Short mmCIF file of the C-alpha atoms (twelve columns), coordinates in Angstrom:
data_MODEL
# 
_entry.id   MODEL 
# 
loop_
_atom_site.group_PDB 
_atom_site.id 
_atom_site.type_symbol 
_atom_site.label_atom_id 
_atom_site.label_alt_id 
_atom_site.label_comp_id 
_atom_site.label_asym_id 
_atom_site.label_seq_id 
_atom_site.Cartn_x 
_atom_site.Cartn_y 
_atom_site.Cartn_z 
_atom_site.pdbx_PDB_model_num 
ATOM 1   C CA . MET A 1   -3.298  8.260   15.694  1 
ATOM 2   C CA . SER A 2   -1.873  5.608   17.347  1 
ATOM 3   C CA . VAL A 3   1.657   5.165   18.056  1 
ATOM 4   C CA . THR A 4   1.649   1.239   17.298  1 
ATOM 5   C CA . LEU A 5   -0.020  2.474   14.421  1 
ATOM 6   C CA . ARG A 6   2.827   5.333   13.416  1 
ATOM 7   C CA . VAL A 7   5.317   3.148   13.708  1 
ATOM 8   C CA . ILE A 8   3.932   -0.232  12.123  1 
ATOM 9   C CA . LEU A 9   3.720   2.156   9.412   1 
ATOM 10  C CA . ILE A 10  7.142   3.359   9.459   1 
ATOM 11  C CA . ILE A 11  8.767   -0.156  9.805   1 
ATOM 12  C CA . SER A 12  6.939   -1.552  6.189   1 
ATOM 13  C CA . SER A 13  7.673   1.912   4.490   1 
ATOM 14  C CA . PHE A 14  10.954  1.310   5.358   1 
ATOM 15  C CA . ILE A 15  10.887  -1.833  4.059   1 
ATOM 16  C CA . ALA A 16  9.233   -1.135  0.515   1 
ATOM 17  C CA . PHE A 17  11.844  1.695   0.264   1 
ATOM 18  C CA . TYR A 18  14.996  -0.550  1.339   1 
ATOM 19  C CA . LEU A 19  13.022  -3.659  -0.950  1 
ATOM 20  C CA . CYS A 20  13.147  -1.154  -3.986  1 
ATOM 21  C CA . ILE A 21  16.516  0.089   -3.846  1 
ATOM 22  C CA . THR A 22  17.940  -3.660  -3.792  1 
ATOM 23  C CA . LYS A 23  15.792  -4.425  -6.648  1 
ATOM 24  C CA . ILE A 24  17.169  -1.008  -8.728  1 
ATOM 25  C CA . LYS A 25  20.487  -2.176  -7.474  1 
ATOM 26  C CA . LYS A 26  20.462  -6.207  -8.780  1 
ATOM 27  C CA . SER A 27  18.680  -5.226  -12.040 1 
ATOM 28  C CA . GLN A 28  15.459  -6.710  -11.051 1 
ATOM 29  C CA . LEU A 29  13.201  -3.329  -11.217 1 
ATOM 30  C CA . LYS A 30  13.639  -0.272  -13.401 1 
ATOM 31  C CA . ILE A 31  13.378  2.938   -11.740 1 
ATOM 32  C CA . GLU A 32  10.938  4.541   -13.759 1 
ATOM 33  C CA . ASN A 33  8.619   1.339   -11.617 1 
ATOM 34  C CA . SER A 34  9.773   1.880   -8.696  1 
ATOM 35  C CA . VAL A 35  8.950   5.822   -8.048  1 
ATOM 36  C CA . THR A 36  5.425   5.563   -6.904  1 
ATOM 37  C CA . TRP A 37  6.317   2.678   -5.178  1 
ATOM 38  C CA . MET A 38  9.232   4.772   -3.136  1 
ATOM 39  C CA . LEU A 39  7.245   7.999   -3.839  1 
ATOM 40  C CA . GLY A 40  3.939   6.161   -1.877  1 
ATOM 41  C CA . CYS A 41  6.610   4.609   1.219   1 
ATOM 42  C CA . ILE A 42  8.068   7.808   1.378   1 
ATOM 43  C CA . ILE A 43  4.569   10.003  2.260   1 
ATOM 44  C CA . LEU A 44  3.504   6.655   4.605   1 
ATOM 45  C CA . ILE A 45  6.568   7.991   6.141   1 
ATOM 46  C CA . LEU A 46  5.704   11.401  6.473   1 
ATOM 47  C CA . MET A 47  2.337   10.386  7.802   1 
ATOM 48  C CA . SER A 48  3.649   8.844   10.182  1 
ATOM 49  C CA . ILE A 49  6.057   11.259  11.419  1 
ATOM 50  C CA . PHE A 50  3.181   14.283  10.693  1 
ATOM 51  C CA . PRO A 51  0.245   13.177  12.089  1 
ATOM 52  C CA . ASN A 52  -1.444  16.209  13.785  1 
ATOM 53  C CA . VAL A 53  -1.071  16.924  9.734   1 
ATOM 54  C CA . VAL A 54  -2.926  13.281  9.386   1 
ATOM 55  C CA . VAL A 55  -6.020  13.980  11.536  1 
ATOM 56  C CA . TRP A 56  -6.043  17.683  10.673  1 
ATOM 57  C CA . ILE A 57  -7.090  16.734  7.038   1 
ATOM 58  C CA . SER A 58  -9.454  13.212  7.889   1 
ATOM 59  C CA . GLU A 59  -11.285 15.660  10.180  1 
ATOM 60  C CA . LYS A 60  -11.859 18.080  7.000   1 
ATOM 61  C CA . LEU A 61  -12.544 15.572  5.142   1 
ATOM 62  C CA . GLY A 62  -15.085 13.936  7.552   1 
ATOM 63  C CA . PHE A 63  -13.851 10.439  8.650   1 
ATOM 64  C CA . VAL A 64  -14.666 9.316   11.730  1 
ATOM 65  C CA . ALA A 65  -10.738 8.358   12.529  1 
ATOM 66  C CA . PRO A 66  -7.356  9.058   11.264  1 
ATOM 67  C CA . VAL A 67  -6.674  5.007   10.100  1 
ATOM 68  C CA . ASN A 68  -9.002  5.363   7.698   1 
ATOM 69  C CA . PHE A 69  -7.681  7.859   5.757   1 
ATOM 70  C CA . ILE A 70  -4.405  6.006   6.249   1 
ATOM 71  C CA . PHE A 71  -6.636  3.433   4.003   1 
ATOM 72  C CA . LEU A 72  -7.529  5.220   1.563   1 
ATOM 73  C CA . VAL A 73  -4.507  7.055   0.307   1 
ATOM 74  C CA . MET A 74  -3.139  3.239   0.474   1 
ATOM 75  C CA . ILE A 75  -5.715  1.801   -1.752  1 
ATOM 76  C CA . ALA A 76  -5.486  5.120   -3.799  1 
ATOM 77  C CA . PHE A 77  -1.836  4.639   -4.175  1 
ATOM 78  C CA . LEU A 78  -2.569  0.583   -5.096  1 
ATOM 79  C CA . LEU A 79  -5.355  1.998   -7.616  1 
ATOM 80  C CA . MET A 80  -3.103  4.152   -9.245  1 
ATOM 81  C CA . GLN A 81  -0.354  1.394   -9.564  1 
ATOM 82  C CA . ILE A 82  -2.973  -0.608  -10.941 1 
ATOM 83  C CA . PHE A 83  -4.018  1.135   -13.693 1 
ATOM 84  C CA . ILE A 84  0.239   2.638   -14.808 1 
ATOM 85  C CA . ASP A 85  0.760   -1.616  -14.502 1 
ATOM 86  C CA . ASN A 86  -2.272  -1.772  -17.010 1 
ATOM 87  C CA . ILE A 87  -0.726  0.702   -19.656 1 
ATOM 88  C CA . HIS A 88  2.105   -1.356  -19.646 1 
ATOM 89  C CA . ILE A 89  0.499   -4.791  -19.670 1 
ATOM 90  C CA . THR A 90  -1.290  -3.578  -22.914 1 
ATOM 91  C CA . SER A 91  1.604   -1.625  -24.113 1 
ATOM 92  C CA . LEU A 92  3.100   -5.191  -24.068 1 
ATOM 93  C CA . ASN A 93  0.321   -6.994  -25.733 1 
ATOM 94  C CA . GLU A 94  0.329   -4.936  -28.668 1 
ATOM 95  C CA . LYS A 95  3.827   -5.434  -28.861 1 
ATOM 96  C CA . ILE A 96  3.406   -8.717  -28.908 1 
ATOM 97  C CA . LYS A 97  0.316   -9.212  -31.506 1 
ATOM 98  C CA . ASP A 98  3.117   -7.255  -33.857 1 
ATOM 99  C CA . LEU A 99  5.429   -9.551  -33.293 1 
ATOM 100 C CA . ASP A 100 3.476   -12.015 -33.589 1 
ATOM 101 C CA . HIS A 101 1.721   -10.766 -37.142 1 
ATOM 102 C CA . TYR A 102 5.526   -10.082 -38.272 1 
ATOM 103 C CA . ILE A 103 6.725   -13.814 -37.636 1 
ATOM 104 C CA . ALA A 104 3.558   -14.884 -39.536 1 
ATOM 105 C CA . LEU A 105 4.615   -13.259 -42.708 1 
ATOM 106 C CA . LYS A 106 8.315   -14.428 -42.184 1 
ATOM 107 C CA . GLU A 107 7.451   -18.054 -41.947 1 
ATOM 108 C CA . LYS A 108 4.826   -17.037 -45.032 1 
ATOM 109 C CA . GLU A 109 7.647   -15.155 -47.037 1 
ATOM 110 C CA . GLU A 110 9.881   -18.671 -46.019 1 
ATOM 111 C CA . LYS A 111 7.202   -21.250 -46.991 1 
ATOM 112 C CA . TYR A 112 6.656   -19.652 -50.523 1 
ATOM 113 C CA . SER A 113 10.671  -19.359 -51.157 1 
ATOM 114 C CA . ASN A 114 11.230  -23.279 -50.297 1 
ATOM 115 C CA . LYS A 115 8.921   -24.211 -52.798 1 
# 
């Protein structure tokens, strides 16, 4: 793994980690939602600090270059994050549907009580 790639990974990981911390402090991001981002940052930092492990794993898995393994890890991480976000979206959609039904029933009750 080239030194340039290692430096880029470390810098971008620290920036992402810093952004997560500042968003949590400003109450713009919940801790439970930022755990996966922080975990991803830590994994990238570890992969940058210990490139021999990345090279060894990529060779064992049959990757042509270690950078391809890093891309796979990043893609897997993003897919995991998308899956978690979809779970949250589905939950929120159900809550919106329930709230919509509740409002419709209240409006119907109010309409009949005013007659």
